[in-house]
N, C-alpha and C positions, 0 to 999 in steps of 0.2 A: 344209073341214078347215080349213084358215086361218082363216077365217071367225070361226069356235068357237074357237081358238085363241088370235086377236088379242081376241076378247071376253073370254074369259078373262083372257087379261092387264090388262084394258086397265080389269077387275071390279078385282083382286088390285091393280093402282094404287090403284083409286078406292076402294078395302076398306079400302088402306093413308092413306092423306090425309087421309082422313075421321075413322077414329079411335085412328089415331099419335098425335095432337097430345088427344085426349080422350084417352087413357091418360096421358097425360102433364102430362096439366090438373088430372087425378082426384087425380097423385101431388104435387102439387104444389099443391093446392088441399088436403091435408091439412094442410097447411103447422107439420109437428110439428120440434121443434127438437129434435135426434139429439146428446146425449153425445154424445162417444169415447171409449171404455173399455180402457185395453190392463190387464190384469191378469195376475196369478199364476193360472198352470191350477189346483195346486191350490184356488182359490177357486170353482168349474167351477163346484158345483153348488147354493153358495149364492148362489155371484152371480145367476142364474138365476131362484133363486127369489127374491129383493128386486128383480131383475130384472121379476117378476110382477107383487108387492105395486106397485111406485113407478107401475109405465103405468099401473093400472086407478085407481091415485090422481091420474094426474097424466097423462089423456089425448093432452094435447099436448104431451108427451115423447116420446124413443123412447131409450133407454140402447143402445148397440150394442156388441156387447162382442168381445175380441180379447187371449184366451188365448194363452198359450203361456210358456217359461221367462222367469222374470227376466230370466233375461242379454240373450234373446233381443229380450225388451219394450224392455229399455234401447235395444240396439243400432238398433232398425227410431226411437226416438226421437232419438238424435244422427242420424239419416242425416234429420230431417223427416216419419218420420207427421204424420198428424194426426189427434193425442191430445189432449182435454181433460186426462185425468184419469188417473194411472199409480197402480195398488195395489201393489208389490215386497213376493216373499216374505221380502225378506233387505234387508237394511240396506245393504250393497255398494253395492247398484246405483243404490240412491235416491241414498246420497254421492257417489259418479263421477257422475251427473247435477246434482245441487248444486254441483258444484265447478265444475261449466262453462256454469253455469248460465241452466241447462234448464229447472228449476220454483222454483216463485212461493215462495220459504223458508218465505214466512208463515205458508202453508196447510199444511204437515207436520205428521200425526199418525200416530203408534205406535197404528193401531185394531184389531188381533189378535198376540192368542198362539198358540202352537201346540204341539207337543209330538212326538219324535220316538221314530218305534218301530223292531222291526225285526219284517219280515211277512218267511215261508215257506210256501211253498207244503204244496200238501196231502197233499201225497209224506213229506214230514219229518215231520209234525206229532206228536211225541210223541216227535221227535230231537232236534229245537233245539230247547232252550228259552230258552237265554241266548245274553248277546252269547259269551261263553266258547264254547260251544259252533262257533262257527264257526271256531275253527280246526280243530279234526279232525271235525266232520261236516256241515260245505257243504265241496261242491264247484265250487260257486258261488256267487257272489254281485254284487248289483247297488247303486248309487247315482249320482247326477245328478252329471255333469261340477261339482266343487268350482268349473271359471272361472265358471260360469254359471246353475248352478242354486243355492241357501241348501242348499235340502235336501240337497244333495249335499256342499257346504261343513261344513257340520254334522255329514252322516257321516261326511268323513273326521275332524274336528275329533273325533269320542268314537272314532272308533275307535286315533286316534292317545292320544286323551286315557285311554283302557283297555289300555294299552297293545298291543294287535291290529296297527295297521297293518302294518307292518314282516310280522304272518304270514302275512296276509290276503291283503294289495297285490296278488298273483301273480294270485287268483285273483277277482278285482276285473272286473266289464261294467259300462263305463261308460254313462250312457239322456242323451236329451236333456232329459228332464224325468220330473216323481215319477208320472206315470201312465205314463213306457214302465218306470220299475221295477215297479208295480203290475204291467204287466202280465207283463212278463217274470216273474215270482212268480207270478201267475195259472196262463198258464201254461205250467210247470211246466218253462224253459226257462231259471231259474234258482234256484236253493235257498233263496237270502233274498234279503230287499233292504232298503232302510233311506227311508221315505217319513213321511213329517207324521202324524200320527194322524185328520188333518182327509181324508186320499185314502184311509180304511182304508174309507168309508162306497161306493166305488167297487168296493172288492174282491169277487171273484164267488167262488174255492175258495182262494185265499191266507185265510192269520189270522195271527191278533199272538201276538206270542211275545215280548217283553219290552219294554218300555219305556230310554229310554236315560236313566241319569242325572241326574238336570237339571244336578248341577257338569261333564261330561264333552261339555258344550259352551254358548258366551254363550246368555245367554234368548235364543229363538226369537219376535223381532220385524214385522210385516208392515203397513210405512208405506205416504201412501198420501200425494198432493200435489197439487195441477195442474199441468199445466205452462204454464210462463210465456208461449208465445205462443199458447195455447188460442185459438179459434176463439168460443167458448160459456162464458164463462168464469161467467154470472153459473146457466145452469142445471145447470153441472156443481155447482158449489160449493156447491148447493143436495141437488144428488143426495149429497153428501159427509156433506153435516150428516144427511141423511138415516140415511147408513150411520152413525155416532154415538147412533143413537137407542135407547131399550130393545127398541123392535120392532126392531130389527135383528139388536140384540143374540140376539132369542129364535133368530130363525133362523142367527144366527152356530153357534151354540151347537148348535142339536137339527145341525148339522155336526161338526161336536166341535173347533170353536175355541174358544180363549179372549178376549173382547171382550177389550180393555182402552184406558185413556185415558188423553191426557195429549198435550202438544207434543214434540216428540222435543228 
């Protein structure tokens, strides 16, 4: 038994020594240039589709997506996370990174626009039809934290503009990002929520009840820029250029974004 056990251990060790380096070599042999992209979670489906298209055309490049609220991504970048390209769902986060000298200002571009919409749970379908209905027909409402979630900031600005904030503030459940707002509404944990129109592609049971008036909040813009300390600027810049093409615009439009152009 001891001999058998000894043989087994020797075999496993030998296998590791033989195949371990081979596996590492295969990964290294792939030689792909990895572009680290930190992007607002509302871009999840659109960027997943564009990643597939881009990698198929550029097999030597891998697009690595890190998706979260824009505020959380900003904090990660400030703390030195390895990021090549940042796409924010709001101007504030990009402005603050720019003020700290963490982005390449020459690469900053407004990529997309969006709309803010009111979504409601299936139980409230036909009951809540407008923002005004939130006052007496909604028991609970969710928006993202205004300090870290751009959609939450626009949501609060809209409710303030419509003179509803003071009337509904006590009903609000704050969420870490727009997808959590969507989840709360879909599950029926809250009656209503404010998210971007692009996020509605992920709705399961909730429905859109109304669109926020354009005058109720500043224009929604998604700025993108290369991070100043990027280790892969050339490849990241090429991916940025791709995101500004007509081909990419069609994909963004499919997911309810509004392609825009122009430097900040």
